[in-house]
C-alpha positions in Angstrom: 162.6 -40.0 -48.0 161.9 -36.5 -48.8 163.8 -35.3 -51.7 165.5 -32.2 -51.9 164.6 -29.7 -54.6 166.7 -28.7 -57.3 166.4 -24.9 -56.6 167.5 -25.2 -52.9 171.0 -26.2 -54.2 173.7 -24.0 -52.9 175.9 -22.9 -55.8 178.9 -21.7 -53.6 179.2 -25.5 -52.7 180.1 -26.5 -56.4 182.2 -23.6 -56.8 186.1 -23.7 -56.3 187.3 -22.2 -53.1 189.0 -18.8 -52.6 192.6 -19.3 -51.5 194.4 -16.9 -49.8 197.1 -14.5 -51.8 200.0 -15.8 -49.6 200.1 -19.2 -50.4 203.3 -20.9 -51.9 203.4 -23.0 -55.0 203.9 -26.5 -53.7 205.5 -28.0 -56.8 206.8 -30.9 -55.2 203.3 -32.3 -54.3 201.9 -31.0 -57.7 204.3 -33.6 -59.2 202.5 -36.3 -57.3 199.3 -36.0 -59.3 201.4 -37.0 -62.4 199.8 -39.5 -64.4 196.0 -38.9 -62.9 194.7 -39.3 -66.5 195.3 -43.1 -66.5 194.1 -43.3 -62.8 190.4 -43.5 -61.2 191.3 -41.7 -57.9 193.4 -39.4 -55.9 193.2 -39.3 -51.9 194.4 -36.5 -50.5 194.1 -37.6 -46.3 195.7 -35.9 -43.3 194.3 -34.1 -40.5 192.9 -30.8 -40.2 195.3 -27.8 -41.3 197.8 -29.6 -43.3 196.7 -27.7 -46.6 194.6 -30.5 -48.4 192.4 -27.9 -50.2 194.9 -25.5 -51.2 196.9 -28.2 -52.9 194.0 -29.6 -54.9 193.1 -26.1 -55.7 196.8 -25.5 -57.1 196.5 -28.8 -59.1 193.1 -27.8 -60.5 194.7 -24.8 -62.2 197.3 -26.8 -64.0 195.1 -29.4 -65.7 194.2 -29.0 -69.2 190.8 -30.6 -68.9 187.4 -29.7 -67.4 187.5 -29.6 -63.3 184.3 -29.7 -61.4 184.1 -29.2 -57.5 182.0 -30.2 -54.7 182.6 -28.8 -51.3 180.8 -31.3 -48.6 179.6 -30.5 -45.3 177.5 -32.3 -42.4 174.4 -31.4 -44.2 175.2 -33.8 -47.4 174.8 -36.9 -45.4 171.7 -38.1 -47.7 172.0 -40.1 -50.8 169.9 -38.1 -52.8 171.3 -34.7 -51.6 174.8 -36.0 -52.4 173.7 -37.1 -55.8 172.1 -34.0 -56.7 175.1 -32.1 -55.7 177.6 -34.3 -57.7 175.4 -34.1 -60.7 175.0 -30.1 -60.6 178.8 -29.8 -59.9 179.3 -31.6 -63.1 176.4 -29.7 -64.9 178.3 -26.5 -64.5 180.9 -27.8 -67.4 178.5 -30.1 -68.9 175.2 -28.8 -69.4 172.0 -30.5 -68.7 174.2 -33.5 -67.3 172.4 -36.0 -65.4 168.9 -35.5 -65.9 168.2 -39.2 -66.9 169.9 -40.0 -63.7 167.8 -37.5 -61.4 164.3 -38.4 -63.2 165.1 -42.2 -62.1 166.1 -41.3 -58.7 162.8 -39.4 -58.3 160.9 -42.4 -58.6 162.3 -44.3 -55.7 161.7 -43.3 -51.6 164.8 -45.9 -50.7 167.4 -44.9 -52.9 170.0 -47.1 -51.3 168.6 -50.0 -53.2 169.2 -48.1 -56.4 172.6 -47.2 -56.3 174.0 -49.7 -58.8 171.4 -48.5 -61.7 172.2 -44.8 -60.7 176.0 -45.3 -61.1 175.3 -47.0 -64.4 173.3 -44.1 -65.8 175.9 -41.6 -64.7 178.8 -43.5 -65.7 177.5 -44.1 -69.2 176.8 -40.5 -69.5 180.3 -39.4 -68.4 181.6 -42.1 -71.1 179.3 -40.4 -73.7 179.9 -36.8 -73.0 183.3 -36.4 -71.0 185.4 -37.8 -74.0 187.8 -34.9 -73.3 188.4 -35.9 -69.8 187.2 -34.5 -66.5 188.6 -34.3 -63.1 185.8 -34.3 -60.3 186.7 -33.2 -56.7 184.9 -33.9 -53.6 186.4 -31.9 -50.8 186.0 -32.4 -47.1 184.6 -36.2 -47.4 185.3 -36.6 -43.6 181.7 -35.2 -43.0 180.1 -38.2 -44.9 179.0 -40.8 -42.4 176.1 -42.0 -44.5 176.8 -45.6 -45.3 174.9 -45.5 -48.6 176.7 -42.6 -49.8 180.3 -44.8 -49.3 178.6 -47.2 -51.5 177.9 -45.2 -54.4 181.1 -43.2 -54.3 183.1 -46.9 -54.3 181.0 -48.4 -57.1 181.2 -45.0 -58.9 185.0 -45.1 -58.7 185.2 -48.6 -59.9 183.1 -48.2 -62.9 184.6 -44.5 -63.9 185.3 -44.4 -67.7 188.9 -43.5 -69.0 190.0 -39.9 -68.6 187.7 -39.4 -65.9 189.5 -38.9 -62.5 188.2 -38.3 -59.0 190.0 -36.5 -56.2 189.0 -36.8 -52.8 190.1 -34.7 -49.8 189.4 -36.2 -46.1 190.7 -35.9 -42.5 189.7 -39.6 -42.4 190.8 -42.7 -44.1 188.2 -43.5 -46.9 185.6 -46.3 -45.5 185.8 -48.0 -48.9 187.3 -51.3 -50.3 189.9 -50.0 -52.6 192.3 -53.0 -52.4 191.8 -54.3 -56.0 192.3 -50.8 -57.5 195.4 -49.9 -55.5 196.9 -53.5 -56.5 196.5 -52.4 -60.3 198.2 -49.0 -59.8 194.8 -47.0 -60.4 194.9 -45.1 -56.8 197.1 -42.1 -56.0 197.5 -41.2 -52.3 199.0 -38.0 -50.8 199.1 -38.3 -47.2 200.1 -36.2 -43.8 204.0 -36.9 -44.2 203.8 -35.9 -47.6 201.9 -32.6 -47.0 204.2 -31.5 -44.1 206.2 -28.3 -45.4 209.9 -29.4 -45.9 212.4 -27.1 -44.6 212.7 -25.4 -48.0 208.9 -24.9 -48.2 208.9 -23.3 -44.9 211.5 -20.9 -45.7 209.9 -20.0 -49.1 206.5 -19.5 -47.3 207.9 -17.3 -44.5 209.8 -15.3 -46.7 206.6 -14.7 -49.3 206.4 -11.0 -48.0 207.2 -7.4 -49.4 209.6 -6.9 -46.5 211.3 -10.4 -46.4 212.4 -9.6 -43.1 212.2 -13.1 -41.6 215.9 -14.7 -40.8 217.1 -18.2 -41.6 217.7 -18.8 -37.8 214.0 -17.9 -36.8 212.8 -20.1 -39.8 214.6 -23.2 -38.7 213.2 -22.7 -35.3 209.7 -22.3 -36.7 210.2 -25.9 -38.8 211.2 -27.5 -35.3 208.1 -25.8 -33.6 205.6 -26.8 -36.1 207.0 -30.1 -37.7 205.7 -28.6 -41.3 202.2 -28.3 -40.1 200.6 -25.4 -42.2 198.3 -23.8 -40.1 200.8 -23.6 -37.3 203.2 -22.0 -39.8 200.7 -19.7 -40.8 199.8 -18.6 -37.4 203.7 -18.2 -36.3 204.0 -16.0 -39.4 201.1 -14.1 -38.9 202.0 -13.3 -35.2 205.7 -12.3 -36.4 205.1 -9.9 -38.9 202.3 -8.4 -36.5 205.0 -7.7 -34.1 207.1 -4.5 -34.3 210.6 -5.4 -35.6 212.4 -4.0 -32.5 210.1 -5.9 -30.3 210.1 -9.3 -31.8 210.9 -12.2 -29.4 210.8 -15.8 -30.8 210.0 -17.4 -27.6 206.7 -15.0 -26.9 205.9 -15.4 -30.4 206.1 -19.3 -30.1 204.0 -19.0 -26.7 201.4 -16.8 -28.2 201.3 -19.3 -31.6 200.5 -22.1 -29.2 197.6 -20.4 -27.6 196.3 -19.9 -31.2 197.0 -23.8 -32.1 195.3 -24.8 -28.8 192.3 -23.0 -29.8 192.2 -24.5 -33.2 192.7 -27.9 -31.9 189.8 -27.1 -29.4 187.5 -25.9 -32.1 188.2 -28.2 -35.1 189.1 -31.4 -33.6 188.3 -32.1 -29.7 184.9 -30.8 -29.3 183.7 -32.8 -32.2 184.6 -36.2 -30.4 182.7 -38.1 -28.1 183.5 -37.7 -24.3 184.8 -41.0 -24.3 187.2 -40.7 -26.8 188.0 -37.2 -25.2 189.0 -38.8 -22.0 191.3 -41.5 -23.5 193.2 -39.0 -25.6 193.8 -36.7 -22.5 194.4 -40.0 -20.3 196.9 -41.2 -22.8 198.6 -37.7 -23.6 201.6 -38.7 -21.0 202.7 -41.6 -23.2 205.6 -41.2 -25.8 204.7 -44.3 -27.3 201.1 -45.5 -27.5 199.9 -49.4 -27.7 196.7 -50.8 -27.0 198.7 -52.9 -24.1 199.9 -49.8 -22.4 196.6 -48.1 -23.0 194.6 -51.3 -21.2 196.9 -50.8 -18.1 196.8 -47.2 -18.1 193.0 -46.4 -18.3 191.7 -50.0 -17.4 189.4 -50.3 -20.4 189.1 -53.2 -22.7 188.4 -51.7 -25.7 191.6 -49.3 -26.3 192.4 -51.2 -29.5 189.4 -50.0 -31.0 189.5 -46.7 -29.8 193.2 -46.5 -31.2 191.7 -48.0 -34.6 189.0 -45.2 -34.7 191.6 -42.6 -34.2 193.8 -44.0 -36.9 190.8 -43.9 -39.2 189.6 -40.1 -38.2 193.6 -39.2 -38.7 193.5 -37.6 -35.1 197.3 -36.3 -35.1 198.2 -39.9 -34.6 201.1 -41.2 -36.2 202.3 -45.1 -36.4 205.9 -45.4 -35.1 207.8 -47.4 -38.0 208.9 -50.8 -37.1 207.2 -51.3 -34.0 203.7 -53.3 -34.5 200.6 -51.3 -33.2 202.8 -48.7 -31.7 201.7 -45.0 -32.3 202.6 -41.4 -31.1 200.7 -38.2 -30.9 201.7 -35.2 -33.1 203.9 -33.1 -30.4 201.5 -30.2 -30.6 198.4 -32.2 -30.0 200.1 -34.0 -27.3 201.0 -30.7 -25.6 197.2 -29.4 -25.8 196.2 -32.6 -24.5 198.4 -32.4 -21.5 197.2 -28.7 -20.7 193.8 -30.4 -19.9 195.4 -32.9 -17.9 194.4 -32.6 -14.2 197.7 -33.6 -12.6 196.5 -33.2 -9.1 194.2 -36.2 -9.2 195.1 -39.7 -7.8 194.4 -41.3 -10.9 196.7 -39.3 -13.0 199.6 -39.8 -10.7 198.9 -43.7 -11.2 198.7 -43.0 -14.8 202.0 -41.4 -14.7 203.5 -44.3 -12.9 202.2 -46.7 -15.3 203.3 -44.6 -18.2 206.9 -44.4 -17.0 207.0 -48.5 -16.8 205.7 -48.4 -20.6 203.4 -51.4 -19.9 205.7 -53.3 -17.8 203.8 -53.1 -14.4 202.3 -56.5 -14.9 205.5 -58.5 -15.0 207.8 -56.3 -12.5 207.0 -55.3 -9.1 207.6 -51.4 -8.6 208.9 -49.8 -5.6 209.2 -45.8 -5.1 212.0 -44.4 -3.8 212.1 -40.6 -2.8 215.7 -39.1 -2.1 214.7 -35.3 -1.8 213.6 -34.5 1.5 213.5 -37.3 4.1 214.4 -40.6 2.4 211.2 -42.9 1.9 210.6 -46.1 0.1 206.8 -47.2 -0.8 205.6 -50.5 -1.9 204.0 -50.7 -5.2 200.4 -50.1 -3.5 201.4 -48.7 -0.1 200.3 -45.6 1.2 202.9 -45.7 4.1 206.4 -45.8 3.8 208.8 -48.6 4.9 209.8 -48.4 8.6 213.8 -49.0 9.1 214.7 -50.9 11.9 218.0 -48.9 12.1 218.8 -45.3 10.9 222.1 -46.9 9.4 220.3 -49.6 7.4 218.3 -46.8 5.8 221.4 -45.0 4.9 223.2 -48.3 3.4 220.1 -48.7 1.2 220.3 -45.2 0.0 223.9 -45.6 -0.8 223.0 -48.8 -3.1 220.2 -46.9 -4.7 222.7 -44.2 -5.7 225.2 -46.8 -6.9 222.2 -49.2 -8.5 223.5 -51.4 -11.6 226.9 -51.2 -10.2 229.0 -53.4 -8.5 230.6 -51.6 -5.3 233.3 -53.4 -3.4 232.8 -54.3 0.3 236.0 -52.1 1.0 234.5 -49.1 -0.8 231.1 -49.2 1.0 232.9 -49.5 4.3 235.1 -46.5 3.4 232.1 -44.5 2.3 229.7 -45.3 4.9 232.1 -45.5 7.9 235.2 -43.3 7.1 238.1 -43.6 9.2 236.9 -46.6 11.2 238.5 -50.0 11.4 237.2 -51.9 8.5 237.2 -55.2 10.7 234.5 -53.8 13.1 232.4 -52.1 10.3 232.4 -55.2 8.3 230.4 -56.8 10.8 228.0 -54.0 10.7 227.8 -54.0 7.2 226.6 -57.6 7.3 223.8 -56.6 9.9 222.5 -53.9 7.7 222.7 -55.9 4.6 220.5 -58.7 6.4 218.0 -56.0 7.4 217.9 -54.6 4.0 217.3 -57.9 2.5 214.3 -58.5 4.6 212.7 -55.4 3.8 213.2 -56.1 0.0 211.6 -59.7 0.6 208.4 -57.7 2.0 208.5 -55.3 -1.1 208.9 -58.5 -3.4 212.2 -57.6 -4.9 214.5 -59.8 -2.9 216.4 -61.1 -5.5 217.2 -57.2 -6.7 220.5 -57.1 -4.4 223.4 -59.4 -5.1 226.7 -60.0 -4.0 229.2 -60.5 -6.7 233.2 -60.4 -7.1 233.5 -59.1 -3.8 231.0 -56.3 -4.0 227.2 -55.6 -3.7 224.9 -54.5 -6.4 221.4 -53.4 -6.4 219.4 -53.9 -9.7 217.4 -50.8 -10.7 215.0 -52.7 -12.8 211.7 -52.2 -11.0 212.7 -49.4 -8.9 211.3 -45.8 -9.7 213.6 -42.9 -8.1 212.8 -39.2 -7.7 216.3 -38.2 -8.6 216.6 -40.3 -11.5 213.3 -38.6 -13.0 214.5 -35.2 -11.6 217.7 -35.4 -13.6 216.0 -37.0 -16.8 213.7 -34.1 -16.9 216.5 -31.5 -16.6 218.7 -33.2 -19.3 215.7 -33.3 -21.6 215.0 -29.9 -21.1 218.5 -28.9 -22.3 218.3 -30.7 -25.5 218.7 -28.1 -28.4 215.2 -27.4 -30.1 213.2 -29.1 -27.4 209.5 -27.9 -27.8 208.3 -26.3 -24.2 211.5 -26.8 -22.1 209.5 -25.0 -19.3 207.1 -28.0 -19.0 209.9 -30.4 -18.3 212.1 -27.8 -16.1 209.0 -27.2 -13.9 208.1 -30.9 -13.5 211.6 -31.4 -12.5 211.9 -28.6 -9.8 208.5 -30.1 -8.5 210.2 -33.1 -7.5 212.8 -31.4 -5.4 211.2 -31.7 -1.9 214.2 -30.8 -0.4 217.8 -31.5 0.1 219.1 -35.0 -0.8 218.8 -37.4 2.2 217.6 -34.7 4.6 218.3 -35.8 8.2 221.2 -38.3 7.1 224.8 -37.0 7.3 228.0 -38.4 5.8 230.5 -37.0 3.4 229.0 -39.1 0.4 225.8 -37.6 1.2 227.2 -34.0 1.3 228.7 -34.5 -2.1 225.7 -35.9 -4.0 223.5 -33.2 -2.4 225.9 -30.6 -3.5 225.9 -32.1 -7.1 221.9 -32.1 -7.1 221.5 -28.9 -5.7 223.8 -27.4 -8.6 221.4 -29.0 -11.0 218.4 -27.4 -9.0 219.8 -23.9 -9.2 220.6 -24.6 -12.8 217.0 -25.6 -13.5 215.7 -22.5 -11.7 218.2 -20.2 -13.5 217.2 -21.7 -16.9 213.4 -21.4 -15.9 214.1 -17.6 -14.9 215.7 -17.2 -18.4 212.9 -18.6 -20.3 210.4 -16.6 -18.6 212.4 -13.4 -19.3 212.5 -14.2 -23.0 208.8 -14.7 -22.7 208.6 -11.5 -20.9 206.7 -13.2 -18.0 208.8 -11.3 -15.7 207.0 -12.1 -12.4 207.5 -15.7 -12.6 211.1 -15.0 -13.6 211.3 -13.0 -10.2 209.9 -15.7 -8.2 212.5 -18.2 -9.5 215.4 -16.1 -9.0 214.3 -15.2 -5.2 214.2 -19.1 -4.8 217.6 -19.0 -6.1 218.9 -16.5 -3.8 217.3 -18.3 -0.9 219.7 -21.4 -1.5 222.4 -19.3 -2.8 222.3 -15.5 -1.5 225.8 -14.8 -3.3 224.9 -16.0 -6.7 225.9 -13.1 -9.1 224.1 -14.1 -12.0 220.6 -14.5 -10.1 221.5 -10.8 -8.8 222.2 -9.7 -12.2 219.0 -10.9 -14.0 216.9 -9.5 -11.1 218.3 -6.0 -12.0 218.0 -6.5 -15.5 214.3 -7.3 -14.9 213.7 -4.2 -12.9 215.4 -2.3 -15.5 213.2 -3.7 -18.3 209.9 -3.0 -16.5 211.0 0.5 -16.1 211.7 0.3 -11.9 215.2 1.5 -11.9 214.9 2.6 -8.5 214.2 -1.0 -7.3 217.2 -1.9 -9.6 219.5 0.2 -7.9 218.2 -0.8 -4.4 218.8 -4.4 -5.4 222.4 -3.7 -6.2 223.0 -1.9 -3.2 221.6 -4.8 -1.1 223.8 -7.0 -3.1 226.9 -5.1 -2.1 226.2 -5.2 1.5 225.8 -9.1 1.4 229.0 -9.4 -0.5 230.7 -7.2 2.2 229.4 -8.9 5.3 229.9 -12.4 3.8 233.1 -12.3 2.0 234.5 -8.7 2.8 234.7 -8.0 -1.0 233.2 -5.5 -3.6 230.9 -6.5 -6.8 233.1 -7.4 -10.2 233.7 -4.5 -12.6 231.0 -6.0 -14.7 228.3 -5.4 -11.9 229.6 -2.0 -11.4 229.1 -1.0 -14.7 225.8 -2.4 -14.8 225.0 -0.2 -11.7 226.7 3.2 -13.4 224.6 2.5 -16.2 221.5 2.6 -14.0 222.5 5.4 -12.2 223.1 7.7 -15.5 219.8 6.7 -17.0 217.7 6.8 -13.9 214.9 9.4 -13.7 214.4 10.0 -10.2 210.9 11.3 -11.0 209.3 7.9 -12.1 208.8 4.7 -10.3 207.4 1.8 -12.0 205.8 -1.0 -9.7 206.7 -4.7 -10.7 203.0 -5.8 -10.8 
């Protein structure tokens, strides 16, 4: 083993780090170090960007004994290098410390066999020369992957003399056996959940500025967006303060913050992982709950449990869900980052989404896929062609049962809805015929027990059936939850499921009523998308969604108003005026009425402020 010369040591690696000026004092966490003098070790463990180094630096300024610092990096993965730096850090406060240990180490080529002897020399000298106490900090220990160094540190901790305390920060779980020390209360741990900024800390951090201009409402939204993750909060605050006060738009700031966060994930985490682990993360990003069983089904690998264990060990933004065995979830910003890398057009990804929706039950349940938007189609689990129905009416009856699944619908109600104004005696016979045809289809699909007759009515069990309109409504409803992160993603996926009107080609009163209901949700989703893109100043996207709305409903005043506002915002008042005049013509031709006073007021305001010598194109 080639020994590293003493004069080749970088002194900056054994100096305390410089901390930014706009750092809040984390008193809540400083208190967690209380009692360090009677403990041997404090572990500060969390993924990147949670403020581990800042916290330890704050603690270091508060202690009344010597503090030494060793900043680790990837070049410290040699035992002799590690020992030299560790001893050098102590020597800054205890002159000529470790001379005997270094002289001993220089005598051996394979130092790994002399770990116990070196630890004895260092510990004995600490016992003799650090009587007033000492705190030794090993920062960024996750860079260390050399087993002999882990063994050295583990043995050092075990024998540390009274009054000497070791602090280790790491993104990973420490690869050491510390069970006995923990059982005796000699190890203190500060983890990710501890390091997350509380609501009060977020407010204090946001307002730590001479102008103190960030409102409580924005702080609340920032807390939800970042989940107390320090680096994301810092990005968000910087972006906010960089923008002119009258142009601050929280949605736009959040969008730009996401760009910074995604770049941070890419550079600090993702690019350092093996390709297999990268693929695993991307492929499982569609899961809200992650278990080895679901992952095995999803990516058809047998070692997913081992991968999950490694991710847990490396603190790769993976959180265990309390009360559920071997069940995890990704931190939401990290999950969004991974989803951005997901190629949703690939066949494999479509299969993954199907499996993810089933939450690991695909092995037990035979699934069928039902498409109600556009032409009504039913696919078996592994089918590439839809079911061929013997009669159109049998298809309609099955669609009716799908709509009312998990409910017992009386025979009389079915007859009334499917064959209104017809003799029930006659239609009753028809219903039995179509139910028979449906049962034959269901038997081929493997769900023959899914349709039951009970208490004079029929009920179709929804279990094992994936329905596009269910997913459409669920995505829309989820996007409307207050404080939801990235609602645009859910809305865009929802409208992508809307292939056409409900049960195109089939005609009945109940179909028209359901179509009107679903079309209302569809237009509401488009309207919300347009509004969200307007908030982010993405006007071209907003215009596209509003035009789709007007194709469906040319009389919708709200959509016309939003388009006029967009044209005005981008400086194209001529386009805004022209659009208003076209809207007036549509109202006159279709309904024979004039616009409401509110719309007229918007128009007169445009006329008043218009400069006829200027026209700004949308692009």
